[in-house]
C-alpha positions as a Markdown table, in Angstrom:
| # | Residue | x | y | z |
|---|---|---|---|---|
| 1 | Met | 2.3 | -0.6 | -14.8 |
| 2 | Ser | -0.6 | -2.0 | -12.8 |
| 3 | Lys | -3.3 | -4.2 | -14.3 |
| 4 | Tyr | -5.4 | -1.0 | -14.4 |
| 5 | Gly | -3.0 | 1.0 | -16.5 |
| 6 | Thr | 0.0 | 3.2 | -16.1 |
| 7 | Gly | -0.2 | 5.2 | -12.8 |
| 8 | Val | -3.5 | 3.7 | -11.6 |
| 9 | Asp | -3.1 | 2.1 | -8.2 |
| 10 | Glu | -5.1 | -0.8 | -6.8 |
| 11 | Pro | -8.4 | 0.6 | -5.4 |
| 12 | Tyr | -8.9 | -0.2 | -1.7 |
| 13 | Ala | -11.6 | 0.2 | 1.0 |
| 14 | Phe | -11.0 | 2.3 | 4.0 |
| 15 | Gly | -13.4 | 4.0 | 6.5 |
| 16 | Gly | -16.5 | 3.1 | 4.5 |
| 17 | Phe | -15.2 | 4.5 | 1.3 |
| 18 | Val | -13.6 | 3.2 | -1.8 |
| 19 | Met | -10.2 | 4.9 | -2.4 |
| 20 | Leu | -8.6 | 5.3 | -5.8 |
| 21 | Arg | -5.4 | 7.1 | -6.7 |
| 22 | Val | -4.0 | 8.0 | -10.1 |
| 23 | Asp | -0.4 | 9.3 | -10.6 |
| 24 | Glu | 0.5 | 11.1 | -13.8 |
| 25 | Glu | 4.0 | 10.7 | -15.1 |
| 26 | Tyr | 4.7 | 14.4 | -14.7 |
| 27 | Gly | 4.2 | 14.4 | -10.9 |
| 28 | Glu | 0.5 | 15.3 | -10.8 |
| 29 | Ser | -1.8 | 12.9 | -8.9 |
| 30 | Ala | -5.5 | 12.6 | -8.2 |
| 31 | Lys | -7.1 | 10.7 | -5.3 |
| 32 | Val | -10.8 | 10.1 | -5.0 |
| 33 | Asp | -12.8 | 8.7 | -2.1 |
| 34 | Ile | -16.3 | 7.5 | -3.2 |
| 35 | Ser | -19.1 | 5.7 | -1.5 |
| 36 | Pro | -19.8 | 2.0 | -2.2 |
| 37 | Asp | -22.9 | 2.9 | -4.2 |
| 38 | Glu | -20.9 | 5.5 | -6.3 |
| 39 | Ala | -18.2 | 2.9 | -6.9 |
| 40 | Arg | -20.8 | 0.4 | -8.1 |
| 41 | Leu | -22.2 | 2.9 | -10.5 |
| 42 | Leu | -18.8 | 3.9 | -11.8 |
| 43 | Gly | -17.9 | 0.2 | -12.4 |
| 44 | Leu | -21.1 | -0.3 | -14.4 |
| 45 | Arg | -20.4 | 2.9 | -16.4 |
| 46 | Leu | -16.8 | 1.8 | -17.1 |
| 47 | Ile | -18.1 | -1.6 | -18.4 |
| 48 | Lys | -20.5 | 0.2 | -20.7 |
| 49 | Met | -17.8 | 2.6 | -22.0 |
| 50 | Ala | -15.4 | -0.3 | -22.6 |
| 51 | Asp | -18.1 | -2.1 | -24.7 |
| 52 | Glu | -18.6 | 1.0 | -26.7 |
| 53 | Ala | -14.9 | 1.5 | -27.2 |
| 54 | Glu | -14.5 | -2.1 | -28.5 |
| 55 | Gly | -17.3 | -1.5 | -31.0 |
| 56 | Gln | -15.3 | 1.5 | -32.4 |
| 57 | Glu | -12.3 | -0.6 | -33.3 |
């Protein structure tokens, strides 16, 4: 398991995009290539959602 969770690979930059890959345990996978601005917005949204999730515990 990576520090991001089971099946979530380390994000990396290539060709001006941020690449992210997720592998499901049943053989399915998803790969997304997003712009730097989209990656920043996603990061901020994930932080907000993590704060909300912690508040629900």
